N, CA, C and O atoms as a printed pandas DataFrame, in Angstrom:
     atom_number atom_name residue_name chain_id  residue_number  x_coord  y_coord  z_coord
0              1         N          MET        A               1    0.839   -1.188    0.000
1              2        CA          MET        A               1    0.000    0.000    0.000
2              3         C          MET        A               1    0.883    1.251    0.000
3              4         O          MET        A               1    1.779    1.384    0.834
4              5         N          LYS        A               2    0.630    2.151   -0.924
5              6        CA          LYS        A               2    1.428    3.370   -1.044
6              7         C          LYS        A               2    0.951    4.412   -0.037
7              8         O          LYS        A               2   -0.248    4.669    0.077
8              9         N          LYS        A               3    1.887    5.007    0.688
9             10        CA          LYS        A               3    1.554    6.037    1.675
10            11         C          LYS        A               3    1.687    7.417    1.021
11            12         O          LYS        A               3    2.703    7.719    0.395
12            13         N          THR        A               4    0.659    8.246    1.169
13            14        CA          THR        A               4    0.667    9.589    0.600
14            15         C          THR        A               4    1.474   10.520    1.493
15            16         O          THR        A               4    1.346   10.489    2.717
16            17         N          ALA        A               5    2.295   11.336    0.878
17            18        CA          ALA        A               5    3.143   12.265    1.636
18            19         C          ALA        A               5    2.340   13.484    2.085
19            20         O          ALA        A               5    1.474   13.985    1.368
20            21         N          VAL        A               6    2.651   13.934    3.273
21            22        CA          VAL        A               6    2.050   15.146    3.822
22            23         C          VAL        A               6    2.790   16.352    3.244
23            24         O          VAL        A               6    4.011   16.322    3.092
24            25         N          VAL        A               7    2.053   17.405    2.924
25            26        CA          VAL        A               7    2.637   18.646    2.413
26            27         C          VAL        A               7    2.509   19.704    3.506
27            28         O          VAL        A               7    1.441   19.871    4.095
28            29         N          PHE        A               8    3.607   20.418    3.773
29            30        CA          PHE        A               8    3.601   21.487    4.772
30            31         C          PHE        A               8    3.588   22.835    4.068
31            32         O          PHE        A               8    4.395   23.089    3.174
32            33         N          GLU        A               9    2.656   23.702    4.484
33            34        CA          GLU        A               9    2.586   25.080    3.998
34            35         C          GLU        A               9    2.804   26.006    5.189
35            36         O          GLU        A               9    2.239   25.793    6.262
36            37         N          TYR        A              10    3.618   27.025    4.996
37            38        CA          TYR        A              10    3.900   27.995    6.059
38            39         C          TYR        A              10    3.366   29.360    5.631
39            40         O          TYR        A              10    3.663   29.832    4.534
40            41         N          THR        A              11    2.579   29.990    6.497
41            42        CA          THR        A              11    1.977   31.288    6.184
42            43         C          THR        A              11    2.979   32.428    6.397
43            44         O          THR        A              11    4.058   32.234    6.957
44            45         N          ARG        A              12    2.592   33.616    5.935
45            46        CA          ARG        A              12    3.432   34.802    6.160
46            47         C          ARG        A              12    3.574   35.117    7.640
47            48         O          ARG        A              12    4.600   35.643    8.072
48            49         N          THR        A              13    2.556   34.799    8.408
49            50        CA          THR        A              13    2.631   35.036    9.851
50            51         C          THR        A              13    3.788   34.256   10.465
51            52         O          THR        A              13    4.433   34.732   11.400
52            53         N          VAL        A              14    4.050   33.068    9.947
53            54        CA          VAL        A              14    5.184   32.275   10.448
54            55         C          VAL        A              14    6.481   33.049   10.237
55            56         O          VAL        A              14    7.343   33.057   11.117
56            57         N          ARG        A              15    6.631   33.691    9.100
57            58        CA          ARG        A              15    7.846   34.479    8.822
58            59         C          ARG        A              15    8.006   35.573    9.876
59            60         O          ARG        A              15    9.110   35.790   10.375
60            61         N          HIS        A              16    6.927   36.258   10.216
61            62        CA          HIS        A              16    6.980   37.299   11.256
62            63         C          HIS        A              16    7.341   36.697   12.614
63            64         O          HIS        A              16    8.123   37.270   13.373
64            65         N          CYS        A              17    6.766   35.546   12.902
65            66        CA          CYS        A              17    7.079   34.865   14.172
66            67         C          CYS        A              17    8.561   34.506   14.240
67            68         O          CYS        A              17    9.212   34.710   15.264
68            69         N          LEU        A              18    9.088   33.969   13.137
69            70        CA          LEU        A              18   10.502   33.585   13.109
70            71         C          LEU        A              18   11.400   34.806   13.274
71            72         O          LEU        A              18   12.408   34.747   13.978
72            73         N          ASP        A              19   11.039   35.910   12.629
73            74        CA          ASP        A              19   11.812   37.146   12.786
74            75         C          ASP        A              19   11.813   37.611   14.241
75            76         O          ASP        A              19   12.840   38.056   14.753
76            77         N          ASP        A              20   10.659   37.508   14.906
77            78        CA          ASP        A              20   10.566   37.886   16.328
78            79         C          ASP        A              20   11.443   36.993   17.195
79            80         O          ASP        A              20   12.128   37.472   18.099
80            81         N          ILE        A              21   11.418   35.695   16.917
81            82        CA          ILE        A              21   12.227   34.751   17.698
82            83         C          ILE        A              21   13.710   35.056   17.519
83            84         O          ILE        A              21   14.467   35.068   18.489
84            85         N          VAL        A              22   14.123   35.302   16.276
85            86        CA          VAL        A              22   15.528   35.638   16.004
86            87         C          VAL        A              22   15.928   36.893   16.770
87            88         O          VAL        A              22   17.003   36.937   17.368
88            89         N          SER        A              23   15.073   37.912   16.757
89            90        CA          SER        A              23   15.420   39.168   17.442
90            91         C          SER        A              23   15.509   38.995   18.956
91            92         O          SER        A              23   16.191   39.774   19.623
92            93         N          HIS        A              24   14.836   37.993   19.507
93            94        CA          HIS        A              24   14.932   37.729   20.945
94            95         C          HIS        A              24   16.126   36.846   21.299
95            96         O          HIS        A              24   16.687   36.970   22.388
96            97         N          LEU        A              25   16.518   35.955   20.385
97            98        CA          LEU        A              25   17.605   35.012   20.684
98            99         C          LEU        A              25   18.993   35.594   20.441
99           100         O          LEU        A              25   19.920   35.297   21.194
100          101         N          GLN        A              26   19.154   36.408   19.416
101          102        CA          GLN        A              26   20.480   36.939   19.083
102          103         C          GLN        A              26   21.129   37.724   20.218
103          104         O          GLN        A              26   22.310   37.506   20.486
104          105         N          PRO        A              27   20.422   38.627   20.900
105          106        CA          PRO        A              27   21.073   39.404   21.964
106          107         C          PRO        A              27   21.565   38.564   23.144
107          108         O          PRO        A              27   22.458   38.989   23.877
108          109         N          VAL        A              28   20.989   37.380   23.330
109          110        CA          VAL        A              28   21.416   36.547   24.461
110          111         C          VAL        A              28   22.435   35.492   24.046
111          112         O          VAL        A              28   22.746   34.585   24.818
112          113         N          GLY        A              29   22.957   35.611   22.824
113          114        CA          GLY        A              29   24.034   34.737   22.374
114          115         C          GLY        A              29   23.604   33.364   21.891
115          116         O          GLY        A              29   24.447   32.483   21.720
116          117         N          GLU        A              30   22.319   33.159   21.668
117          118        CA          GLU        A              30   21.831   31.880   21.144
118          119         C          GLU        A              30   21.975   31.865   19.623
119          120         O          GLU        A              30   22.029   32.916   18.985
120          121         N          ASP        A              31   22.037   30.669   19.054
121          122        CA          ASP        A              31   22.089   30.507   17.603
122          123         C          ASP        A              31   20.661   30.284   17.096
123          124         O          ASP        A              31   20.176   29.153   17.108
124          125         N          PRO        A              32   19.988   31.340   16.655
125          126        CA          PRO        A              32   18.580   31.207   16.276
126          127         C          PRO        A              32   18.355   30.243   15.112
127          128         O          PRO        A              32   17.346   29.538   15.085
128          129         N          GLN        A              33   19.272   30.201   14.160
129          130        CA          GLN        A              33   19.091   29.310   13.006
130          131         C          GLN        A              33   19.056   27.849   13.439
131          132         O          GLN        A              33   18.228   27.076   12.958
132          133         N          ARG        A              34   19.949   27.473   14.339
133          134        CA          ARG        A              34   20.002   26.095   14.841
134          135         C          ARG        A              34   18.726   25.765   15.604
135          136         O          ARG        A              34   18.136   24.702   15.407
136          137         N          ILE        A              35   18.305   26.669   16.468
137          138        CA          ILE        A              35   17.109   26.439   17.289
138          139         C          ILE        A              35   15.865   26.324   16.408
139          140         O          ILE        A              35   15.056   25.416   16.596
140          141         N          LEU        A              36   15.710   27.225   15.459
141          142        CA          LEU        A              36   14.533   27.194   14.588
142          143         C          LEU        A              36   14.536   25.959   13.692
143          144         O          LEU        A              36   13.482   25.387   13.416
144          145         N          ARG        A              37   15.708   25.552   13.243
145          146        CA          ARG        A              37   15.815   24.327   12.448
146          147         C          ARG        A              37   15.335   23.123   13.266
147          148         O          ARG        A              37   14.617   22.264   12.754
148          149         N          GLN        A              38   15.742   23.069   14.553
149          150        CA          GLN        A              38   15.301   21.983   15.435
150          151         C          GLN        A              38   13.785   22.007   15.621
151          152         O          GLN        A              38   13.133   20.964   15.578
152          153         N          VAL        A              39   13.234   23.186   15.826
153          154        CA          VAL        A              39   11.782   23.326   16.011
154          155         C          VAL        A              39   11.045   22.772   14.793
155          156         O          VAL        A              39   10.129   21.963   14.934
156          157         N          ILE        A              40   11.440   23.203   13.610
157          158        CA          ILE        A              40   10.757   22.787   12.382
158          159         C          ILE        A              40   10.958   21.300   12.116
159          160         O          ILE        A              40   10.021   20.616   11.704
160          161         N          GLU        A              41   12.172   20.786   12.348
161          162        CA          GLU        A              41   12.424   19.355   12.146
162          163         C          GLU        A              41   11.588   18.502   13.093
163          164         O          GLU        A              41   10.986   17.516   12.668
164          165         N          GLN        A              42   11.544   18.874   14.385
165          166        CA          GLN        A              42   10.730   18.126   15.356
166          167         C          GLN        A              42    9.263   18.133   14.933
167          168         O          GLN        A              42    8.597   17.098   14.921
168          169         N          PHE        A              43    8.782   19.315   14.591
169          170        CA          PHE        A              43    7.380   19.463   14.198
170          171         C          PHE        A              43    7.054   18.617   12.972
171          172         O          PHE        A              43    6.120   17.816   13.007
172          173         N          GLU        A              44    7.805   18.781   11.896
173          174        CA          GLU        A              44    7.491   18.082   10.650
174          175         C          GLU        A              44    7.604   16.568   10.805
175          176         O          GLU        A              44    6.794   15.826   10.250
176          177         N          GLU        A              45    8.595   16.111   11.550
177          178        CA          GLU        A              45    8.761   14.669   11.753
178          179         C          GLU        A              45    7.556   14.081   12.490
179          180         O          GLU        A              45    7.001   13.065   12.071
180          181         N          ARG        A              46    7.161   14.716   13.575
181          182        CA          ARG        A              46    6.049   14.203   14.391
182          183         C          ARG        A              46    4.717   14.314   13.660
183          184         O          ARG        A              46    3.949   13.353   13.619
184          185         N          VAL        A              47    4.443   15.470   13.090
185          186        CA          VAL        A              47    3.138   15.704   12.479
186          187         C          VAL        A              47    2.991   14.960   11.151
187          188         O          VAL        A              47    1.876   14.585   10.787
188          189         N          ALA        A              48    4.074   14.739   10.427
189          190        CA          ALA        A              48    3.992   13.936    9.202
190          191         C          ALA        A              48    3.540   12.518    9.529
191          192         O          ALA        A              48    2.792   11.907    8.766
192          193         N          ALA        A              49    3.994   11.998   10.662
193          194        CA          ALA        A              49    3.629   10.640   11.075
194          195         C          ALA        A              49    2.224   10.582   11.674
195          196         O          ALA        A              49    1.483    9.630   11.428
196          197         N          PHE        A              50    1.854   11.600   12.461
197          198        CA          PHE        A              50    0.568   11.626   13.169
198          199         C          PHE        A              50   -0.052   13.024   13.088
199          200         O          PHE        A              50    0.005   13.767   14.069
200          201         N          PRO        A              51   -0.637   13.402   11.959
201          202        CA          PRO        A              51   -1.159   14.766   11.811
202          203         C          PRO        A              51   -2.154   15.187   12.893
203          204         O          PRO        A              51   -2.144   16.340   13.324
204          205         N          SER        A              52   -3.001   14.279   13.329
205          206        CA          SER        A              52   -4.007   14.617   14.348
206          207         C          SER        A              52   -3.543   14.278   15.756
207          208         O          SER        A              52   -4.341   14.278   16.693
208          209         N          GLY        A              53   -2.258   13.989   15.907
209          210        CA          GLY        A              53   -1.738   13.526   17.188
210          211         C          GLY        A              53   -1.483   14.604   18.219
211          212         O          GLY        A              53   -1.152   14.284   19.361
212          213         N          CYS        A              54   -1.621   15.850   17.864
213          214        CA          CYS        A              54   -1.384   16.952   18.808
214          215         C          CYS        A              54   -2.723   17.519   19.270
215          216         O          CYS        A              54   -3.744   17.387   18.596
216          217         N          GLN        A              55   -2.687   18.147   20.431
217          218        CA          GLN        A              55   -3.928   18.661   21.016
218          219         C          GLN        A              55   -4.505   19.821   20.211
219          220         O          GLN        A              55   -3.790   20.564   19.539
220          221         N          ILE        A              56   -5.824   19.944   20.308
221          222        CA          ILE        A              56   -6.498   21.112   19.738
222          223         C          ILE        A              56   -6.095   22.308   20.587
223          224         O          ILE        A              56   -5.997   22.201   21.809
224          225         N          LEU        A              57   -5.863   23.435   19.950
225          226        CA          LEU        A              57   -5.377   24.636   20.624
226          227         C          LEU        A              57   -6.381   25.085   21.690
227          228         O          LEU        A              57   -7.471   25.543   21.348
228          229         N          PRO        A              58   -6.029   24.960   22.987
229          230        CA          PRO        A              58   -6.981   25.234   24.074
230          231         C          PRO        A              58   -7.559   26.646   24.061
231          232         O          PRO        A              58   -8.748   26.827   24.323
232          233         N          GLU        A              59   -6.731   27.651   23.758
233          234        CA          GLU        A              59   -7.211   29.037   23.763
234          235         C          GLU        A              59   -8.331   29.252   22.747
235          236         O          GLU        A              59   -9.287   29.980   23.015
236          237         N          LEU        A              60   -8.210   28.616   21.577
237          238        CA          LEU        A              60   -9.239   28.788   20.549
238          239         C          LEU        A              60  -10.413   27.844   20.763
239          240         O          LEU        A              60  -11.540   28.162   20.381
240          241         N          LEU        A              61  -10.164   26.697   21.363
241          242        CA          LEU        A              61  -11.252   25.769   21.672
242          243         C          LEU        A              61  -12.251   26.414   22.631
243          244         O          LEU        A              61  -13.454   26.175   22.533
244          245         N          LYS        A              62  -11.746   27.234   23.564
245          246        CA          LYS        A              62  -12.628   27.955   24.493
246          247         C          LYS        A              62  -13.575   28.892   23.752
247          248         O          LYS        A              62  -14.659   29.211   24.239
248          249         N          LEU        A              63  -13.147   29.330   22.558
249          250        CA          LEU        A              63  -13.972   30.225   21.738
250          251         C          LEU        A              63  -14.835   29.452   20.741
251          252         O          LEU        A              63  -15.527   30.046   19.915
252          253         N          GLY        A              64  -14.785   28.115   20.828
253          254        CA          GLY        A              64  -15.595   27.283   19.953
254          255         C          GLY        A              64  -14.935   26.912   18.644
255          256         O          GLY        A              64  -15.601   26.392   17.748
256          257         N          CYS        A              65  -13.662   27.162   18.510
257          258        CA          CYS        A              65  -12.932   26.868   17.275
258          259         C          CYS        A              65  -12.022   25.655   17.502
259          260         O          CYS        A              65  -11.029   25.738   18.226
260          261         N          ALA        A              66  -12.375   24.535   16.877
261          262        CA          ALA        A              66  -11.614   23.299   17.078
262          263         C          ALA        A              66  -10.773   22.930   15.859
263          264         O          ALA        A              66  -10.328   21.788   15.742
264          265         N          LYS        A              67  -10.551   23.866   14.964
265          266        CA          LYS        A              67   -9.823   23.601   13.717
266          267         C          LYS        A              67   -8.307   23.566   13.912
267          268         O          LYS        A              67   -7.604   22.902   13.151
268          269         N          TYR        A              68   -7.801   24.264   14.908
269          270        CA          TYR        A              68   -6.360   24.475   15.033
270          271         C          TYR        A              68   -5.753   23.603   16.127
271          272         O          TYR        A              68   -6.345   23.399   17.187
272          273         N          ARG        A              69   -4.566   23.098   15.841
273          274        CA          ARG        A              69   -3.841   22.239   16.777
274          275         C          ARG        A              69   -2.517   22.896   17.139
275          276         O          ARG        A              69   -2.065   23.830   16.477
276          277         N          GLU        A              70   -1.897   22.380   18.219
277          278        CA          GLU        A              70   -0.582   22.901   18.591
278          279         C          GLU        A              70    0.364   21.756   18.896
279          280         O          GLU        A              70    0.018   20.791   19.577
280          281         N          PHE        A              71    1.569   21.897   18.367
281          282        CA          PHE        A              71    2.662   20.974   18.655
282          283         C          PHE        A              71    3.620   21.707   19.580
283          284         O          PHE        A              71    4.047   22.821   19.279
284          285         N          ASN        A              72    3.958   21.088   20.702
285          286        CA          ASN        A              72    4.909   21.675   21.651
286          287         C          ASN        A              72    6.259   20.999   21.486
287          288         O          ASN        A              72    6.371   19.779   21.609
288          289         N          THR        A              73    7.284   21.796   21.206
289          290        CA          THR        A              73    8.616   21.238   20.992
290          291         C          THR        A              73    9.315   20.986   22.321
291          292         O          THR        A              73    8.886   21.463   23.371
292          293         N          LEU        A              74   10.398   20.227   22.247
293          294        CA          LEU        A              74   11.175   19.920   23.442
294          295         C          LEU        A              74   11.887   21.148   23.994
295          296         O          LEU        A              74   12.167   21.219   25.191
296          297         N          ASN        A              75   12.184   22.122   23.123
297          298        CA          ASN        A              75   12.926   23.302   23.575
298          299         C          ASN        A              75   12.044   24.537   23.793
299          300         O          ASN        A              75   12.530   25.666   23.726
300          301         N          GLY        A              76   10.748   24.324   24.054
301          302        CA          GLY        A              76    9.905   25.418   24.525
302          303         C          GLY        A              76    9.183   26.259   23.494
303          304         O          GLY        A              76    8.913   27.433   23.748
304          305         N          TYR        A              77    8.862   25.702   22.343
305          306        CA          TYR        A              77    8.126   26.451   21.323
306          307         C          TYR        A              77    6.819   25.751   20.992
307          308         O          TYR        A              77    6.676   24.544   21.185
308          309         N          ARG        A              78    5.872   26.529   20.490
309          310        CA          ARG        A              78    4.562   26.023   20.071
310          311         C          ARG        A              78    4.408   26.277   18.579
311          312         O          ARG        A              78    4.670   27.380   18.099
312          313         N          VAL        A              79    3.985   25.260   17.854
313          314        CA          VAL        A              79    3.703   25.398   16.432
314          315         C          VAL        A              79    2.195   25.218   16.261
315          316         O          VAL        A              79    1.645   24.171   16.601
316          317         N          LEU        A              80    1.534   26.248   15.731
317          318        CA          LEU        A              80    0.085   26.234   15.556
318          319         C          LEU        A              80   -0.235   25.889   14.107
319          320         O          LEU        A              80    0.277   26.517   13.181
320          321         N          TYR        A              81   -1.096   24.875   13.919
321          322        CA          TYR        A              81   -1.351   24.391   12.561
322          323         C          TYR        A              81   -2.765   23.846   12.419
323          324         O          TYR        A              81   -3.477   23.642   13.402
324          325         N          SER        A              82   -3.154   23.614   11.160
325          326        CA          SER        A              82   -4.420   22.943   10.867
326          327         C          SER        A              82   -4.156   21.867    9.821
327          328         O          SER        A              82   -3.110   21.842    9.174
328          329         N          ILE        A              83   -5.138   20.978    9.676
329          330        CA          ILE        A              83   -5.023   19.852    8.750
330          331         C          ILE        A              83   -6.161   19.945    7.739
331          332         O          ILE        A              83   -7.321   20.127    8.110
332          333         N          ASN        A              84   -5.817   19.818    6.458
333          334        CA          ASN        A              84   -6.821   19.737    5.400
334          335         C          ASN        A              84   -6.360   18.642    4.448
335          336         O          ASN        A              84   -5.467   18.855    3.628
336          337         N          ASP        A              85   -6.969   17.479    4.561
337          338        CA          ASP        A              85   -6.541   16.290    3.825
338          339         C          ASP        A              85   -5.079   16.003    4.156
339          340         O          ASP        A              85   -4.747   15.737    5.311
340          341         N          MET        A              86   -4.215   16.056    3.163
341          342        CA          MET        A              86   -2.794   15.768    3.394
342          343         C          MET        A              86   -1.949   17.042    3.438
343          344         O          MET        A              86   -0.723   16.977    3.344
344          345         N          THR        A              87   -2.596   18.191    3.579
345          346        CA          THR        A              87   -1.883   19.462    3.679
346          347         C          THR        A              87   -1.940   19.963    5.118
347          348         O          THR        A              87   -3.013   20.087    5.709
348          349         N          ILE        A              88   -0.764   20.247    5.664
349          350        CA          ILE        A              88   -0.637   20.820    7.002
350          351         C          ILE        A              88   -0.281   22.289    6.805
351          352         O          ILE        A              88    0.767   22.605    6.243
352          353         N          THR        A              89   -1.147   23.183    7.266
353          354        CA          THR        A              89   -0.881   24.615    7.168
354          355         C          THR        A              89   -0.425   25.112    8.530
355          356         O          THR        A              89   -1.129   24.961    9.529
356          357         N          VAL        A              90    0.762   25.709    8.556
357          358        CA          VAL        A              90    1.333   26.237    9.795
358          359         C          VAL        A              90    1.037   27.732    9.838
359          360         O          VAL        A              90    1.326   28.468    8.895
360          361         N          TYR        A              91    0.446   28.166   10.968
361          362        CA          TYR        A              91    0.019   29.554   11.105
362          363         C          TYR        A              91    0.946   30.388   11.971
363          364         O          TYR        A              91    1.064   31.596   11.765
364          365         N          ALA        A              92    1.604   29.762   12.933
365          366        CA          ALA        A              92    2.463   30.531   13.840
366          367         C          ALA        A              92    3.423   29.602   14.564
367          368         O          ALA        A              92    3.133   28.426   14.787
368          369         N          ILE        A              93    4.570   30.158   14.926
369          370        CA          ILE        A              93    5.530   29.494   15.809
370          371         C          ILE        A              93    5.810   30.489   16.925
371          372         O          ILE        A              93    6.249   31.612   16.677
372          373         N          LEU        A              94    5.549   30.062   18.156
373          374        CA          LEU        A              94    5.656   30.951   19.315
374          375         C          LEU        A              94    6.475   30.298   20.412
375          376         O          LEU        A              94    6.559   29.072   20.497
376          377         N          ALA        A              95    7.076   31.129   21.250
377          378        CA          ALA        A              95    7.636   30.612   22.496
378          379         C          ALA        A              95    6.448   30.209   23.364
379          380         O          ALA        A              95    5.389   30.832   23.285
380          381         N          GLN        A              96    6.610   29.179   24.189
381          382        CA          GLN        A              96    5.483   28.708   25.000
382          383         C          GLN        A              96    4.943   29.779   25.935
383          384         O          GLN        A              96    3.778   29.725   26.328
384          385         N          ARG        A              97    5.774   30.754   26.296
385          386        CA          ARG        A              97    5.325   31.830   27.186
386          387         C          ARG        A              97    4.521   32.901   26.450
387          388         O          ARG        A              97    3.825   33.695   27.084
388          389         N          GLN        A              98    4.608   32.930   25.127
389          390        CA          GLN        A              98    3.905   33.961   24.363
390          391         C          GLN        A              98    2.397   33.733   24.381
391          392         O          GLN        A              98    1.921   32.598   24.378
392          393         N          ASP        A              99    1.667   34.828   24.401
393          394        CA          ASP        A              99    0.212   34.798   24.446
394          395         C          ASP        A              99   -0.349   34.793   23.029
395          396         O          ASP        A              99   -0.019   35.660   22.219
396          397         N          ILE        A             100   -1.191   33.821   22.737
397          398        CA          ILE        A             100   -1.783   33.722   21.404
398          399         C          ILE        A             100   -2.666   34.928   21.099
399          400         O          ILE        A             100   -2.722   35.375   19.953
400          401         N          LYS        A             101   -3.354   35.457   22.102
401          402        CA          LYS        A             101   -4.218   36.634   21.889
402          403         C          LYS        A             101   -3.389   37.836   21.440
403          404         O          LYS        A             101   -3.815   38.611   20.584
404          405         N          GLN        A             102   -2.213   37.979   22.023
405          406        CA          GLN        A             102   -1.324   39.081   21.656
406          407         C          GLN        A             102   -0.877   38.946   20.197
407          408         O          GLN        A             102   -0.830   39.933   19.463
408          409         N          LEU        A             103   -0.551   37.720   19.787
409          410        CA          LEU        A             103   -0.158   37.484   18.396
410          411         C          LEU        A             103   -1.310   37.815   17.452
411          412         O          LEU        A             103   -1.108   38.487   16.440
412          413         N          LEU        A             104   -2.503   37.354   17.771
413          414        CA          LEU        A             104   -3.656   37.618   16.908
414          415         C          LEU        A             104   -3.932   39.115   16.788
415          416         O          LEU        A             104   -4.218   39.608   15.696
416          417         N          PHE        A             105   -3.849   39.833   17.895
417          418        CA          PHE        A             105   -4.065   41.277   17.869
418          419         C          PHE        A             105   -2.994   41.968   17.017
419          420         O          PHE        A             105   -3.301   42.846   16.211
420          421         N          LYS        A             106   -1.756   41.564   17.205
421          422        CA          LYS        A             106   -0.648   42.158   16.441
422          423         C          LYS        A             106   -0.847   41.935   14.941
423          424         O          LYS        A             106   -0.640   42.849   14.143
424          425         N          ARG        A             107   -1.250   40.719   14.558
425          426        CA          ARG        A             107   -1.457   40.419   13.143
426          427         C          ARG        A             107   -2.656   41.188   12.591
427          428         O          ARG        A             107   -2.639   41.611   11.435
428          429         N          LEU        A             108   -3.690   41.373   13.400
429          430        CA          LEU        A             108   -4.847   42.157   12.975
430          431         C          LEU        A             108   -4.442   43.594   12.658
431          432         O          LEU        A             108   -4.912   44.180   11.683
432          433         N          MET        A             109   -3.583   44.142   13.474
433          434        CA          MET        A             109   -3.141   45.524   13.300
434          435         C          MET        A             109   -2.252   45.679   12.062
435          436         O          MET        A             109   -2.166   46.772   11.503
436          437         N          MET        A             110   -1.592   44.604   11.630
437          438        CA          MET        A             110   -0.700   44.665   10.473
438          439         C          MET        A             110   -1.465   44.616    9.155
439          440         O          MET        A             110   -0.922   44.985    8.114
440          441         N          VAL        A             111   -2.708   44.171    9.184
441          442        CA          VAL        A             111   -3.490   44.006    7.955
442          443         C          VAL        A             111   -3.908   45.344    7.397
443          444         O          VAL        A             111   -4.575   45.401    6.364
C-alpha cells in the first residue's frame, strides 16, 4: 500500500514569528538558526507521522474553534497548525510563554 506524503505550507505570519524569535535570541548569544531548524524538524517529523496527534489549541477551543492544533517542541516552542486532507498549514511558531491573543491582535493591526 502506497503512503501519501504530507505537504507542509507555512503562512506569512510564520515568517513574522521567526523574525521575532531571532530578534529575541540573538542578543542573548543563542544561535537562532540552529534552534529554529530543530523546532521545524521536530514538528514536521512528528506531524507527518501523526497529523491529528497533537492537542487542539486550548485558547481557541474555548472560543468554539476546534480547527487548530498545537505541537509543543522539546525546547519550549509552540507550532500552531491545521489539517486539510494531506496538507498541514502552519500559522504561527511561538515561544510557550507567548500569548496567542497578543499574536492575533498584532497580526490584525498589520493588515
